[in-house]
Each structure stands twice: as C-alpha cells, then as structure tokens.
N, C-alpha and C positions, 0 to 999 in steps of 0.2 A: 582584269577581273579574276579574283581568286575565290573559288568555291571550296569551302572547308567543311560544310555540313550538308546533310540531306535537305534540311529545311531551306537552305539557300538555293540549292539546285531546284527544288520544287517551285520556289518563288519565280525563278528565271524561266522555267518551263511553262508555268501558268501564264506568264506574260507573252512568251514567244510563240506558243502554240495556238493561241486563239485565232490568229490569222490563218494558220495552216488548216485548222479544222473548221474555219468559217463560222465562228461563233463569238459571242461577247461575254461568255461566262465560263469559268472553270471552278469546280467544287473540289476542295481539298478534304482528305480523310473521308472518302465516300464509301459506304458499304450498303449492300442490299442482300447479303447472304454470308458466305464464308470468306472472311478476310476483309481488310480495309485498304482500299486503293489510295495511294498518295494523291492522285489527281483523277478527276473524271471530266470528260468533255462530251457534249451532245453535238455531233457534227451537223453543220448547216442549220443551227438553231440560234435564233436571236430573241432575247427576252421580250422586246417591245412588239415583235411581230407574231408572237405565239401565245396570245391570251386565250384561255378556254373558259367556257361558261359552266364549269363544274369544279368541285373540289377533288383533287387527286386522291386515289385510294392508297393510303400509306400503311395498310395492314394486309399482310400477305394472305391470311386465311379469308379475309373479306374479298380480296381480289380473286382468289382461287374459286371461292363459292360463286361469285358473280359470273365469272367466265363459264362455269360449269352448269349453272342454272339455265333452264330452257327459256327462250325469248318469248314464246307465245303460250306458255302453260303456267297455271297457278302453282305455287309451291308453299310448303309449310316449314315450320322450325325443324321438323323431323328430316325433311329433305336436306336442309343445311347441315344438320348433324352428320348425315350419311356422306355428303359431298366433302365437307371440310375435315371430317374425322375428329371433330372437337366435341367437348361436352355440351350438354343442353344450355348451361349457363353461358359458355363462350359463344355458342351459336346464336343465342339471343342478343349478345353484344354485337355480333356480326350483322345481324338484321337491323339493329339499332343504328349502327354506323352507316350502313347502306341507305337506310331510310332518311337519316339526317342529311346525307349527301345527295338526296333526291335521285338515287339510283333505283329504288323500289318504293312501292306504296302498298298499303294494306288493302285487301279486297275481301271483305267479309270478316267473320270473327277470327278465323285462324289462317287465312290464306293471304299470300302476297304475290305481287307480279312486278316484273322489271319494266321500268319506264325510261331508262336512259341507256346510252351506249358509251363505250370507252374509245375515244379517238385521241390518241396521244400524239402530239406534234413531233415528238422526238423519234427519229427513224434509226439513228445509229448512236450507240453509247460506247465510249472509248475509255478504257482504264489504263493508268500508267503507274508503274512501280519505279520509284527513283532510288538509285544507289550511287554512292561515290565510286566504288570499285568492286564490291562484292556481287558480281554478276550472277553467280549460281544461286545465291540466296534470293536475289531479285527475281529470277525466273520461277523459283519455287513459290514465291509469294504471288507473282503475276498469274500463275496457273489457277489460283483460287478464284480469280475474278471472271474466268471464262464461263462460269455457270450463270452469270447474270449480265454480261456485257457482250457487245458484238466484236470488239477487237481489244486485245491486251498487248501492252508494250512494256519492255524494260527500258528505262532511260539511265544512262551512265556517262561519266566523263569520258571524252574521246581518247584521252591518253591511256586509258585502261582497255581499249578495244582489243589489243593484241592478246589479252588474257582470255578472251571469250571463245568458247567452243561453239561454233555456229551450228554444228550438227545437233547440239542440245536444244538450241532455239528451234531448229526445224522439227525435231521430234515432238516438242510440246507446242509448236505453232505459236510462238511468242514473237512479237515484233521487236525491233531494236531501234532506239533513238540515241544518238550521240550528242553530247553538249561539249562544245569547244570553249573552254574557259578563257582562252587567249583572246578570242574575238567575239565571243558570245553567240556564235552561230550554232544552229540546231540542224542535225542531219538525220535523215531516215535511212538506215542501212538494211532493214528487213521489215517487210510489211506482212502481217499475218493474214491468213485467209479467213473468210467468214463462213461459219458452219451453217448450212441451209437445211440440215437434217436434224431437227431438234425434237426432243420429246415434249409432251405437254408440260412437264415440270420445268424444263429449260425455257420453253416459250413463256410460261407464266412468270418464272423468275425474271426473265428479260423484261417483260412488261412491267413487273413490279419495280424493278430497278429504275425504269423510265418514269414511273409514277412517283417514286421517291425523289428522283432528280428534279422533277417538275415541282413537287411539294417544297423542296429546299429552295428552288429558284423563287417561288412565290413568297416563301418566308423571308428570303434575303431582300426581295424587292420592297416588301412592306415593313422591314425591320427598322 
C-alpha cells in the first residue's frame, strides 16, 4: 500500500479507526468552530442505536440561548437579546428556530417557555488532523479543534515518526496516531488527556459540535 496524498491517508484512517473508536461512522471535513478537522468520530456511537425524538440545534446562538434560559421561568425576546448578544432581528430568528424544533412554546402575547431538554447521545467527540509528514503544521491545526472536541490527534505516516518532537505534542496535549503504509496497521503512540475544567463557552461549543455531528449523521442517514 502506497499513501501519496492526505486524502488517501484520511480514507484509510476512516476505515481503520471505526472499530477502535467503537462506532460505525466517520465524518470528513468536520468543523464546529475554529478550523476544519480531516476526520471526526463519536466514540461508542452507533447510528442505528442512537435515534432521538428531536431535531438537533445546529445554530450556536440558538443553543447558547437555550442553555442559558431558565427552565421554569417565562422569558421574552429581550431576554434572548441579552443572553445571545445578538440583534432583535437575530433573536427573533433564534426564537423561531427553537419554536420550530419544539424546544420552546409561546405563553401569552410576549412570553415563551422551555418545553424540551437536550440529551445528546454523543459522549466523546474525537478530531483527527492527517498529514503525510508535516507533523508541526498538523499539530498547529489540531490545536484549533480543542475548543469543541474532547480529544485531538495528529495522524501521520509511521516512517516520519523520527522527525516528531514529542515534547511539542506534550506541551499542546495532542495525541499521535501512526499509519504504517507497508502493512496498513494503525498505532496509537500518544493519547491526549481530556480537559475536565471547561468554561461555559467551551462546554457550549463542545455540545454544539456534538449537535452538529448528530445533525450531519441524520442528514447522511436520509440522504
């Protein structure tokens, strides 16, 4: 097997890592914020066993507003403006999106209330940046995905491992996956830690990424 392009490497990783991450789907060119990951996996997630009775929220400001709004108190458009930091026009669009998705209902002339919750079946989202040999550029790109995924990896051909400065991976907490093009084997050489001290922004971005992943899974399923 001869890997000459990053697209070829991505294709081999997409096939080979599904079993490792215990899933039946890999999404290529995935983004939920800063940067586009070559591959994204939802660990321990199988499409046929994870149906939900709601439409995933694929708008960040709508998700942020919904998470910030009180569960047992009525709210208005002005509350959404304050929480989302958007204009009145955009806030009305947020309310419309949440209402169409059956997340909120109108209660009176100007009030709304929440009637749904977000239970996302994806517990861990993993992003991979694939490079033939440019490991440093790969790490720089993989760092971008840390704002919305649980684990980030650089994947590179195994014959270029000797070029890698492992202290650089440690400093930025990026995992390392090696692909041996002679036998097609995939090796994990460094596993990143999972950050458990997240700000509200990072938590909401993480959930937003999982909602987007779920949205894409549903779109592919019915395409």
